[in-house]
KEBABA-14487 format. One record per residue (C-alpha): residue number from 1; residue in three letters; y, z, x. Coordinates in steps of 0.02 Angstrom, whole numbers, plus 32768, in hexadecimal, padded with zeros to 4 digits. Each point is the difference from the previous one (the first is absolute). Example, Ala and Ser with C-alpha at 12.3 -4.5 7.8 and 13.67 -1.06 7.14 Angstrom:
! KEBABA-14487
+-----+-----+------+------+------+
!   i !  aa !    y !    z !    x !
+-----+-----+------+------+------+
!   1 ! ALA ! 7F1F ! 8186 ! 8267 !
!   2 ! SER ! 80AC ! 7FDF ! 8045 !
+-----+-----+------+------+------+
***
This chain:
! KEBABA-14487
+-----+-----+------+------+------+
!   i !  aa !    y !    z !    x !
+-----+-----+------+------+------+
!   1 ! MET ! 8000 ! 8000 ! 8000 !
!   2 ! ARG ! 80B1 ! 7FDA ! 803B !
!   3 ! ILE ! 8071 ! 8096 ! 7FE1 !
!   4 ! ALA ! 80BD ! 8008 ! 8013 !
!   5 ! LEU ! 804B ! 80AF ! 8013 !
!   6 ! LEU ! 80BB ! 8019 ! 7FE9 !
!   7 ! ALA ! 803E ! 80AA ! 803B !
!   8 ! LEU ! 80BB ! 8018 ! 8017 !
!   9 ! HIS ! 7FDE ! 80BB ! 8005 !
!  10 ! PHE ! 7F63 ! 8068 ! 8029 !
!  11 ! ALA ! 7FE0 ! 7FA0 ! 80A1 !
!  12 ! GLU ! 7F78 ! 8072 ! 8043 !
!  13 ! TYR ! 7FA5 ! 8006 ! 7F5A !
!  14 ! ALA ! 8005 ! 7F42 ! 7FEF !
!  15 ! SER ! 7FCD ! 7FE5 ! 80B6 !
!  16 ! ARG ! 7F66 ! 806E ! 7FF5 !
!  17 ! LEU ! 7FCD ! 7FAF ! 7F5C !
!  18 ! ALA ! 8019 ! 7F52 ! 804A !
!  19 ! VAL ! 7F94 ! 8028 ! 8097 !
!  20 ! ALA ! 7F75 ! 8044 ! 7F91 !
!  21 ! LEU ! 8006 ! 7F69 ! 7F8C !
!  22 ! ALA ! 7FFD ! 7F8B ! 8096 !
!  23 ! ALA ! 7F4E ! 8038 ! 8026 !
!  24 ! LYS ! 7FC8 ! 7F8D ! 7F72 !
!  25 ! HIS ! 8096 ! 7F98 ! 7FCE !
!  26 ! GLU ! 8090 ! 7F96 ! 8042 !
!  27 ! VAL ! 80A0 ! 8064 ! 7FF3 !
!  28 ! LEU ! 80BA ! 7FD7 ! 800A !
!  29 ! LEU ! 806F ! 809A ! 8013 !
!  30 ! LEU ! 80BC ! 7FF6 ! 7FE6 !
!  31 ! MET ! 8060 ! 809C ! 8035 !
!  32 ! ARG ! 80B4 ! 8036 ! 8016 !
!  33 ! ALA ! 801B ! 8002 ! 80BC !
!  34 ! SER ! 8066 ! 80A2 ! 8000 !
!  35 ! ASN ! 7F7E ! 805A ! 7F96 !
!  36 ! ALA ! 7F76 ! 7FC8 ! 8076 !
!  37 ! ASP ! 8065 ! 803D ! 8096 !
!  38 ! ASN ! 8013 ! 80AC ! 7FB0 !
!  39 ! GLU ! 7F4D ! 801A ! 7FC5 !
!  40 ! LEU ! 7F88 ! 7FA4 ! 8074 !
!  41 ! THR ! 7FC2 ! 8042 ! 80A6 !
!  42 ! ALA ! 7FEB ! 7F82 ! 808B !
!  43 ! GLU ! 7F43 ! 800C ! 7FEB !
!  44 ! LEU ! 8005 ! 7FDE ! 7F45 !
!  45 ! ARG ! 8079 ! 7F70 ! 8015 !
!  46 ! ALA ! 7F8E ! 7FB1 ! 8082 !
!  47 ! LEU ! 7F69 ! 8015 ! 7F8D !
!  48 ! VAL ! 805C ! 7FB1 ! 7F6E !
!  49 ! GLU ! 8038 ! 7F6C ! 8069 !
!  50 ! ARG ! 7F4D ! 7FE3 ! 803B !
!  51 ! SER ! 7FB6 ! 800E ! 7F52 !
!  52 ! VAL ! 8074 ! 7FA7 ! 7F86 !
!  53 ! ASP ! 8087 ! 7F7E ! 7FF3 !
!  54 ! VAL ! 8098 ! 8074 ! 8003 !
!  55 ! ARG ! 80B6 ! 7FCF ! 7FE7 !
!  56 ! TYR ! 8092 ! 8075 ! 801D !
!  57 ! LEU ! 8095 ! 7FE6 ! 7F8E !
!  58 ! LYS ! 80B5 ! 802B ! 8020 !
!  59 ! VAL ! 8038 ! 8040 ! 7F57 !
!  60 ! ARG ! 80BB ! 8010 ! 7FE6 !
!  61 ! ARG ! 805A ! 8072 ! 7F86 !
!  62 ! TYR ! 7FDA ! 7FD1 ! 7F4D !
!  63 ! ARG ! 80B7 ! 7FD6 ! 7FDD !
!  64 ! ASP ! 8008 ! 7F8B ! 8095 !
!  65 ! PRO ! 7FF2 ! 7F4C ! 7FBC !
!  66 ! ARG ! 7F97 ! 7FD4 ! 8099 !
!  67 ! VAL ! 7F73 ! 8066 ! 7FB3 !
!  68 ! LEU ! 7FD8 ! 7F62 ! 7F9E !
!  69 ! GLY ! 7FC9 ! 7FB1 ! 80A4 !
!  70 ! THR ! 7F82 ! 808C ! 8018 !
!  71 ! SER ! 7FBC ! 7FE0 ! 7F52 !
!  72 ! LEU ! 7FEB ! 7F48 ! 8027 !
!  73 ! THR ! 7FA7 ! 802B ! 80A3 !
!  74 ! ILE ! 7F87 ! 8073 ! 7FA3 !
!  75 ! ASN ! 7FD8 ! 7F81 ! 7F7B !
!  76 ! ARG ! 7FE9 ! 7F73 ! 807D !
!  77 ! ALA ! 7F88 ! 8065 ! 806B !
!  78 ! ILE ! 7F97 ! 8032 ! 7F69 !
!  79 ! ARG ! 7FF9 ! 7F4F ! 7FBB !
!  80 ! GLU ! 7FCB ! 7FBA ! 80A8 !
!  81 ! PHE ! 7F78 ! 8083 ! 8010 !
!  82 ! SER ! 7FC1 ! 7FD5 ! 7F50 !
!  83 ! PRO ! 7FB1 ! 80A9 ! 7FD8 !
!  84 ! ALA ! 7F82 ! 8028 ! 7F78 !
!  85 ! VAL ! 8065 ! 809C ! 7FD9 !
!  86 ! LEU ! 80AA ! 8049 ! 802A !
!  87 ! HIS ! 8009 ! 80BD ! 801A !
!  88 ! VAL ! 80AD ! 804F ! 7FFD !
!  89 ! GLN ! 802E ! 80B1 ! 8036 !
!  90 ! GLU ! 8081 ! 8025 ! 7F7B !
!  91 ! PRO ! 80AF ! 8001 ! 804E !
!  92 ! HIS ! 80AD ! 7FE2 ! 7FBA !
!  93 ! PRO ! 7FE8 ! 7F78 ! 7F7A !
!  94 ! LEU ! 8082 ! 7F89 ! 8047 !
!  95 ! LEU ! 7F98 ! 7FB2 ! 808C !
!  96 ! ALA ! 7F4D ! 8017 ! 7FC6 !
!  97 ! GLY ! 8033 ! 7FE3 ! 7F4B !
!  98 ! TRP ! 803C ! 7F51 ! 8024 !
!  99 ! THR ! 7F60 ! 7FDD ! 805F !
! 100 ! ILE ! 7F96 ! 803F ! 7F6F !
! 101 ! LEU ! 805F ! 7F97 ! 7F82 !
! 102 ! SER ! 7FF5 ! 7F60 ! 8066 !
! 103 ! LEU ! 7F49 ! 8011 ! 8036 !
! 104 ! ARG ! 7FA8 ! 805C ! 7F72 !
! 105 ! LYS ! 7FD2 ! 7F5E ! 7FA8 !
! 106 ! GLN ! 7FAC ! 7FC2 ! 809F !
! 107 ! VAL ! 7FA7 ! 809D ! 803B !
! 108 ! PRO ! 7FCF ! 80A6 ! 7FAE !
! 109 ! VAL ! 806C ! 8092 ! 8035 !
! 110 ! VAL ! 7FC3 ! 80B0 ! 8025 !
! 111 ! MET ! 8085 ! 8086 ! 8015 !
! 112 ! THR ! 7FEB ! 80AC ! 804E !
! 113 ! VAL ! 8070 ! 807C ! 7FA5 !
! 114 ! HIS ! 801F ! 8095 ! 8071 !
! 115 ! ASP ! 8074 ! 8059 ! 7F85 !
! 116 ! PRO ! 7FE8 ! 7FDA ! 7F46 !
! 117 ! ILE ! 80A2 ! 805D ! 7FD9 !
! 118 ! SER ! 808E ! 8037 ! 806F !
! 119 ! HIS ! 7FFC ! 80A9 ! 8055 !
! 120 ! SER ! 807B ! 8085 ! 7FC9 !
! 121 ! GLY ! 80B0 ! 7FC6 ! 8025 !
! 122 ! GLY ! 7FCF ! 7F48 ! 8001 !
! 123 ! PRO ! 802C ! 7F77 ! 7F82 !
! 124 ! PRO ! 7FCE ! 8033 ! 7F4E !
! 125 ! THR ! 7F80 ! 7F9B ! 7F9F !
! 126 ! ASP ! 8086 ! 7FC2 ! 7F88 !
! 127 ! SER ! 8069 ! 7FB6 ! 808E !
! 128 ! LEU ! 8011 ! 7F46 ! 801D !
! 129 ! TYR ! 7FA3 ! 8013 ! 80A6 !
! 130 ! TRP ! 7F65 ! 804A ! 7FAE !
! 131 ! LYS ! 8004 ! 7F88 ! 7F6E !
! 132 ! THR ! 8003 ! 7F71 ! 807C !
! 133 ! LEU ! 7F72 ! 804E ! 8064 !
! 134 ! MET ! 7F95 ! 8014 ! 7F64 !
! 135 ! TRP ! 8023 ! 7F4B ! 7FD1 !
! 136 ! PHE ! 7FB8 ! 7FC7 ! 80A6 !
! 137 ! ARG ! 7F6D ! 8077 ! 7FF3 !
! 138 ! ARG ! 7FCE ! 7FB0 ! 7F5B !
! 139 ! ARG ! 7FF7 ! 7F59 ! 8058 !
! 140 ! ALA ! 7F7D ! 8037 ! 807E !
! 141 ! SER ! 7F4A ! 7FD8 ! 7FDB !
! 142 ! ARG ! 7FC7 ! 80AC ! 803F !
! 143 ! LEU ! 8057 ! 809F ! 8036 !
! 144 ! ILE ! 7FBE ! 807E ! 8080 !
! 145 ! VAL ! 802D ! 80B9 ! 8002 !
! 146 ! HIS ! 7FBF ! 808E ! 806A !
! 147 ! GLY ! 7FBF ! 8079 ! 7F7D !
! 148 ! PRO ! 7FCD ! 8017 ! 7F49 !
! 149 ! ARG ! 809D ! 805E ! 7FCF !
! 150 ! MET ! 8068 ! 7F72 ! 8045 !
! 151 ! ARG ! 7F9C ! 7F85 ! 7F98 !
! 152 ! ALA ! 801C ! 8066 ! 7F62 !
! 153 ! GLU ! 80B9 ! 800F ! 802A !
! 154 ! LEU ! 8014 ! 7F45 ! 801E !
! 155 ! GLU ! 7FA0 ! 7FCE ! 7F64 !
! 156 ! GLY ! 8066 ! 807E ! 7F9D !
! 157 ! LEU ! 80A0 ! 7FA6 ! 8034 !
! 158 ! ASP ! 7FC6 ! 7F5A ! 7FB9 !
! 159 ! GLU ! 7F6D ! 7FDC ! 7F8D !
! 160 ! HIS ! 7FF7 ! 7F4E ! 8046 !
! 161 ! LEU ! 7FBC ! 8047 ! 80A3 !
! 162 ! ALA ! 7F68 ! 8052 ! 7FB0 !
! 163 ! LYS ! 7F5A ! 7FC8 ! 804B !
! 164 ! ARG ! 8059 ! 7FA8 ! 808F !
! 165 ! VAL ! 8012 ! 8096 ! 8075 !
! 166 ! ASP ! 7F81 ! 8026 ! 808A !
! 167 ! VAL ! 7FF7 ! 80A9 ! 8058 !
! 168 ! ILE ! 7FE5 ! 7FF0 ! 80BC !
! 169 ! PRO ! 801B ! 8094 ! 8076 !
! 170 ! HIS ! 8089 ! 8003 ! 8082 !
! 171 ! GLY ! 7FAC ! 7FDC ! 80A6 !
! 172 ! VAL ! 8013 ! 806C ! 809B !
! 173 ! LEU ! 8099 ! 7FE7 ! 806B !
! 174 ! GLY ! 8034 ! 8032 ! 80AD !
! 175 ! GLN ! 7FAC ! 7FFF ! 80A8 !
! 176 ! ALA ! 7F6D ! 8076 ! 800D !
! 177 ! GLY ! 7F9A ! 802E ! 8097 !
! 178 ! GLY ! 7FC5 ! 808F ! 806D !
! 179 ! ASP ! 7FC1 ! 80AA ! 7FD0 !
! 180 ! PRO ! 804D ! 8037 ! 7F58 !
! 181 ! ALA ! 800B ! 80B4 ! 8040 !
! 182 ! SER ! 8057 ! 7FD6 ! 80A4 !
! 183 ! GLY ! 80B8 ! 802C ! 8006 !
! 184 ! ARG ! 7FFE ! 805D ! 7F5A !
! 185 ! GLU ! 8080 ! 808C ! 7FF8 !
! 186 ! PRO ! 7FD3 ! 8099 ! 7F96 !
! 187 ! ALA ! 805E ! 8022 ! 7F5D !
! 188 ! THR ! 8061 ! 7F5D ! 8012 !
! 189 ! PHE ! 8024 ! 7F94 ! 7F67 !
! 190 ! LEU ! 8046 ! 7F4F ! 7FFE !
! 191 ! PHE ! 807A ! 7FB2 ! 7F84 !
! 192 ! PHE ! 800C ! 7F46 ! 802B !
! 193 ! GLY ! 8063 ! 7F6F ! 7FB7 !
! 194 ! ARG ! 809D ! 7FE2 ! 7F9C !
! 195 ! VAL ! 805A ! 80A1 ! 7FD2 !
! 196 ! GLU ! 8037 ! 7FE0 ! 7F4E !
! 197 ! SER ! 8015 ! 807E ! 7F74 !
! 198 ! TYR ! 7F5C ! 7FD5 ! 7FA9 !
! 199 ! LYS ! 7FA1 ! 8025 ! 80A2 !
! 200 ! GLY ! 801D ! 80BA ! 7FDE !
! 201 ! LEU ! 802A ! 8039 ! 80B0 !
! 202 ! ARG ! 8061 ! 8095 ! 7FB9 !
! 203 ! TYR ! 7F5E ! 8046 ! 7FBA !
! 204 ! LEU ! 7FAC ! 7FF1 ! 80A9 !
! 205 ! LEU ! 8091 ! 8061 ! 804D !
! 206 ! ASP ! 7FE9 ! 8085 ! 7F79 !
! 207 ! ALA ! 7F47 ! 8009 ! 802B !
! 208 ! ASN ! 8023 ! 8011 ! 80B9 !
! 209 ! ASP ! 807B ! 808E ! 7FDF !
! 210 ! LEU ! 7F7A ! 8058 ! 7F99 !
! 211 ! LEU ! 7F81 ! 7FED ! 808C !
! 212 ! GLN ! 807A ! 804B ! 807D !
! 213 ! SER ! 801A ! 8095 ! 7F8C !
! 214 ! ARG ! 7F43 ! 8016 ! 7FF6 !
! 215 ! GLY ! 7FF4 ! 800B ! 80BE !
! 216 ! ARG ! 7FB8 ! 7F50 ! 801B !
! 217 ! ALA ! 804E ! 7FA5 ! 8094 !
! 218 ! SER ! 8001 ! 7F57 ! 7FA8 !
! 219 ! LYS ! 805E ! 7F6C ! 8044 !
! 220 ! LEU ! 803F ! 7F60 ! 7FAD !
! 221 ! ILE ! 8010 ! 7F55 ! 8050 !
! 222 ! ILE ! 8076 ! 7F98 ! 7F96 !
! 223 ! ALA ! 8004 ! 7F4A ! 8038 !
! 224 ! GLY ! 806C ! 7F89 ! 7F9F !
! 225 ! THR ! 80AD ! 7FD9 ! 7FBE !
! 226 ! GLY ! 804B ! 7FF1 ! 7F53 !
! 227 ! SER ! 8085 ! 803C ! 7F88 !
! 228 ! ASP ! 7FAE ! 80A9 ! 7FDD !
! 229 ! LEU ! 7FFD ! 8029 ! 80B9 !
! 230 ! GLU ! 80BE ! 800D ! 8001 !
! 231 ! THR ! 7FFB ! 8073 ! 7F69 !
! 232 ! LEU ! 7F87 ! 8075 ! 8059 !
! 233 ! ARG ! 803F ! 7FEF ! 80B2 !
! 234 ! SER ! 8056 ! 80A9 ! 800A !
! 235 ! ARG ! 7F64 ! 8055 ! 7FBF !
! 236 ! LEU ! 7F95 ! 7FA5 ! 807F !
! 237 ! ALA ! 8074 ! 8032 ! 808E !
! 238 ! ALA ! 7FF2 ! 80B7 ! 7FD0 !
! 239 ! SER ! 7F46 ! 8009 ! 8027 !
! 240 ! THR ! 7FB2 ! 800B ! 80AC !
! 241 ! ARG ! 7F56 ! 7FD0 ! 7FB8 !
! 242 ! ILE ! 802F ! 7F4C ! 7FD6 !
! 243 ! GLU ! 7FF3 ! 7F69 ! 8073 !
! 244 ! LEU ! 8071 ! 7F7A ! 7FB7 !
! 245 ! ILE ! 7FE6 ! 7F4B ! 8036 !
! 246 ! ASP ! 808B ! 7FA9 ! 7F9F !
! 247 ! ARG ! 7FEC ! 7F54 ! 8049 !
! 248 ! TYR ! 7F8F ! 7F69 ! 7FF7 !
! 249 ! VAL ! 7F53 ! 8029 ! 8045 !
! 250 ! PRO ! 7FB0 ! 7F68 ! 8055 !
! 251 ! PRO ! 7F54 ! 7FD2 ! 7FB9 !
! 252 ! ALA ! 7FAB ! 8028 ! 80A5 !
! 253 ! ASP ! 8041 ! 80B3 ! 7FF8 !
! 254 ! VAL ! 7FD2 ! 8027 ! 7F4C !
! 255 ! ALA ! 7F49 ! 8033 ! 8019 !
! 256 ! SER ! 802D ! 808A ! 807B !
! 257 ! LEU ! 8068 ! 8058 ! 7F7B !
! 258 ! PHE ! 7F6C ! 8003 ! 7F89 !
! 259 ! ARG ! 7F8B ! 8039 ! 808B !
! 260 ! ARG ! 806F ! 8094 ! 8026 !
! 261 ! SER ! 7FFD ! 803F ! 7F4D !
! 262 ! THR ! 7F94 ! 807A ! 7FA1 !
! 263 ! ALA ! 8022 ! 7F97 ! 7F65 !
! 264 ! VAL ! 8079 ! 7F81 ! 7FB8 !
! 265 ! VAL ! 8064 ! 803F ! 7F6C !
! 266 ! LEU ! 8037 ! 7F90 ! 7F70 !
! 267 ! PRO ! 8068 ! 8074 ! 7F90 !
! 268 ! TYR ! 8038 ! 7F70 ! 7F92 !
! 269 ! THR ! 804F ! 801E ! 7F55 !
! 270 ! ASP ! 7FC4 ! 7F54 ! 7FC8 !
! 271 ! ALA ! 7F9B ! 7F79 ! 8054 !
! 272 ! THR ! 7F8E ! 7F6A ! 7FEC !
! 273 ! GLN ! 7F91 ! 7FFD ! 809B !
! 274 ! SER ! 8024 ! 8029 ! 80B5 !
! 275 ! GLY ! 7FF4 ! 7F9C ! 809F !
! 276 ! VAL ! 801E ! 80A4 ! 805D !
! 277 ! ALA ! 7F5A ! 8043 ! 7FBD !
! 278 ! ALA ! 7FAE ! 7F60 ! 803D !
! 279 ! ILE ! 8042 ! 8020 ! 80B0 !
! 280 ! ALA ! 7FC6 ! 80B5 ! 7FF8 !
! 281 ! PHE ! 7F4F ! 7FD1 ! 7FCF !
! 282 ! ALA ! 7FF7 ! 7F7E ! 808A !
! 283 ! ASN ! 8020 ! 8090 ! 8078 !
! 284 ! SER ! 7F88 ! 807B ! 7FAA !
! 285 ! CYS ! 8092 ! 806B ! 7FC9 !
! 286 ! PRO ! 7FF2 ! 8059 ! 7F57 !
! 287 ! VAL ! 808C ! 7FF4 ! 7F80 !
! 288 ! ILE ! 8052 ! 8080 ! 7F90 !
! 289 ! ALA ! 804A ! 7FA0 ! 7F6E !
! 290 ! THR ! 804A ! 8020 ! 7F55 !
! 291 ! ASP ! 7FA9 ! 7FCE ! 7F5F !
! 292 ! VAL ! 806C ! 7F67 ! 7FDE !
! 293 ! GLY ! 7FDA ! 7F47 ! 7FEF !
! 294 ! ASP ! 7F5C ! 7FCA ! 804C !
! 295 ! LEU ! 8007 ! 8078 ! 8093 !
! 296 ! PRO ! 7F6D ! 8067 ! 7FBA !
! 297 ! ASP ! 7F99 ! 7F60 ! 7FFD !
! 298 ! ILE ! 7FF3 ! 8002 ! 80BF !
! 299 ! VAL ! 8037 ! 80B0 ! 802D !
! 300 ! ILE ! 7F63 ! 8049 ! 7FB4 !
! 301 ! HIS ! 8015 ! 80BB ! 7FED !
! 302 ! GLY ! 7F88 ! 805B ! 8074 !
! 303 ! ARG ! 7FBF ! 7F60 ! 8051 !
! 304 ! THR ! 808F ! 7FA0 ! 8052 !
! 305 ! GLY ! 808C ! 807C ! 7FE1 !
! 306 ! LEU ! 804C ! 8077 ! 7F83 !
! 307 ! ILE ! 8060 ! 7FDD ! 7F5F !
! 308 ! VAL ! 808C ! 8070 ! 7FC1 !
! 309 ! PRO ! 807A ! 7FF8 ! 7F6D !
! 310 ! PRO ! 80A3 ! 7FA3 ! 8020 !
! 311 ! CYS ! 80A6 ! 805C ! 8017 !
! 312 ! ASP ! 7FA6 ! 80A2 ! 802E !
! 313 ! GLY ! 8026 ! 8044 ! 80AD !
! 314 ! ARG ! 7F90 ! 8098 ! 7FE8 !
! 315 ! SER ! 7F64 ! 7F99 ! 7FD8 !
! 316 ! LEU ! 8028 ! 7F91 ! 8093 !
! 317 ! ALA ! 800E ! 8097 ! 8072 !
! 318 ! ASP ! 7F59 ! 8042 ! 7FBF !
! 319 ! ALA ! 7FAA ! 7F5B ! 802B !
! 320 ! MET ! 804D ! 7FFA ! 80AD !
! 321 ! GLN ! 7FCD ! 80B5 ! 801E !
! 322 ! ARG ! 7F4C ! 7FD8 ! 7FD2 !
! 323 ! LEU ! 7FF8 ! 7F81 ! 808E !
! 324 ! ILE ! 8053 ! 8077 ! 807A !
! 325 ! ASP ! 7F8D ! 8091 ! 7FD6 !
! 326 ! ASP ! 7F60 ! 7F9A ! 7FF0 !
! 327 ! PRO ! 7FE7 ! 7F87 ! 8092 !
! 328 ! GLY ! 7F53 ! 7FD6 ! 7FBC !
! 329 ! LEU ! 804D ! 7FBF ! 7F5E !
! 330 ! ARG ! 807F ! 7F9B ! 8062 !
! 331 ! ASP ! 7F77 ! 7FB2 ! 806A !
! 332 ! SER ! 7F96 ! 7FDA ! 7F67 !
! 333 ! LEU ! 8092 ! 7FA9 ! 7FAA !
! 334 ! ALA ! 8028 ! 7F9F ! 809F !
! 335 ! ALA ! 7F4D ! 7FC1 ! 800A !
! 336 ! GLY ! 8006 ! 7FD3 ! 7F47 !
! 337 ! ALA ! 80A2 ! 7FA1 ! 8016 !
! 338 ! GLY ! 7FBB ! 7F9C ! 8091 !
! 339 ! GLN ! 7F5F ! 7FD9 ! 7FA5 !
! 340 ! TYR ! 805D ! 7FCD ! 7F62 !
! 341 ! ALA ! 806B ! 7F8A ! 8066 !
! 342 ! LYS ! 7F66 ! 7FAC ! 804A !
! 343 ! GLU ! 7F9E ! 7FF4 ! 7F5E !
! 344 ! ARG ! 8083 ! 7FE2 ! 7F79 !
! 345 ! LEU ! 809F ! 7FC6 ! 8055 !
! 346 ! SER ! 7FBB ! 7F88 ! 8081 !
! 347 ! TRP ! 8056 ! 7F57 ! 8002 !
! 348 ! SER ! 7F5A ! 7FA3 ! 7FF6 !
! 349 ! ARG ! 7FDC ! 8056 ! 7F5A !
! 350 ! ILE ! 80B2 ! 7FE2 ! 7FC2 !
! 351 ! ALA ! 7FF6 ! 7F49 ! 8032 !
! 352 ! ASP ! 7F60 ! 7FEE ! 7F97 !
! 353 ! LEU ! 8053 ! 8052 ! 7F69 !
! 354 ! THR ! 809A ! 7F92 ! 8017 !
! 355 ! GLU ! 7F94 ! 7F65 ! 8009 !
! 356 ! GLU ! 7FB7 ! 8031 ! 7F57 !
! 357 ! SER ! 80B0 ! 8008 ! 7FBA !
! 358 ! TYR ! 8023 ! 7F53 ! 8046 !
! 359 ! CYS ! 7F64 ! 7FBD ! 7FAC !
! 360 ! ARG ! 8039 ! 8049 ! 7F59 !
! 361 ! ALA ! 80A9 ! 7FAD ! 8017 !
! 362 ! ILE ! 7FB1 ! 7F58 ! 8027 !
! 363 ! ALA ! 7F89 ! 800D ! 7F6C !
! 364 ! SER ! 8090 ! 8030 ! 7F8E !
! 365 ! ARG ! 8061 ! 7F67 ! 8039 !
! 366 ! ARG ! 7F67 ! 7F92 ! 7FE7 !
! 367 ! ASN ! 7FE2 ! 8043 ! 7F51 !
! 368 ! ALA ! 80B7 ! 7FEC ! 7FD0 !
! 369 ! THR ! 7FFF ! 7F4B ! 803D !
! 370 ! ALA ! 7F60 ! 7FDB ! 7F9F !
! 371 ! SER ! 804B ! 804A ! 7F62 !
! 372 ! LEU ! 809D ! 7F97 ! 8016 !
! 373 ! VAL ! 7F9A ! 7F61 ! 8016 !
! 374 ! ALA ! 7F98 ! 802B ! 7F66 !
! 375 ! ASP ! 809D ! 801D ! 7F98 !
! 376 ! GLU ! 804C ! 7F5B ! 8038 !
! 377 ! SER ! 7F60 ! 7FA0 ! 7FD2 !
! 378 ! THR ! 7FFA ! 8041 ! 7F4D !
+-----+-----+------+------+------+
***
């Protein structure tokens, strides 16, 4: 099968999927050059370039009229490749939307929806942006999400999407290797990624304060930037038990942060799924997460991590204390996380599931064409 992948965001995700698909198929991968520079290690980039036909796109600001040239480049490359299916990682609708509209009559379109609805503080579902996004989603042959709650949420937004949504797990990310126990620092918890209000960092700070008051010498590593970081900066500066890395962390340096940590903490107030959990599992690091979105679908309580209620610093502190006080539990969860990554989140398995979605999209297109021909002949 000839597969075209368009990923203007999620470069690492798309690259690992492309490499796995290339084991059995011919793959064209179109990526935003700046996104690839930010997310791909030198090793992963070299692997991608050996495995697939990869093109790096210079994407200008959406209001720049020269963005039309990028759209034309995308469409030309896909037409010349002549794929059996086009798979789009859902980005801003302007670029990919035009590609979907112009090519959907020639090739079935599969779209991965990473966020069925906007996170807290994002565009509301009654905004023009989201109405446009839903309009394009309806024009895809199949949609892929990363968990059953996300599927229910997406189908609840639009009845036209029912029975067209496939659930495929989010594959592991990051660069793993070495002994999972090497370099681990006791009572150290990692918060990694964008620091926005819905990520719930304030509740993690509450939990850390509680642990200090209980006599536990816990430490936080906070690696990331975002609007909520500025809101909390004075509070962060007041603690000597916080290591703040408020800068871009190169892909090659990410794994070491996870390897240092007792656990990764996702204290989100709302969520869909998490690429941070995928990195943690790749490094056999357990996750403490809130019961929101599809996080409990992979952070399996007592097996790969611990689940706590959202917006509850005390429950979060209790879970963190369990891992501090019980190294055996921590090691058991770490082993479970690593095993889960190998068995359920491997890219070979995800490529097989994605291929099944492609086949459904192709069959749907074939059936629709046959019905149209039958109608025209009567």
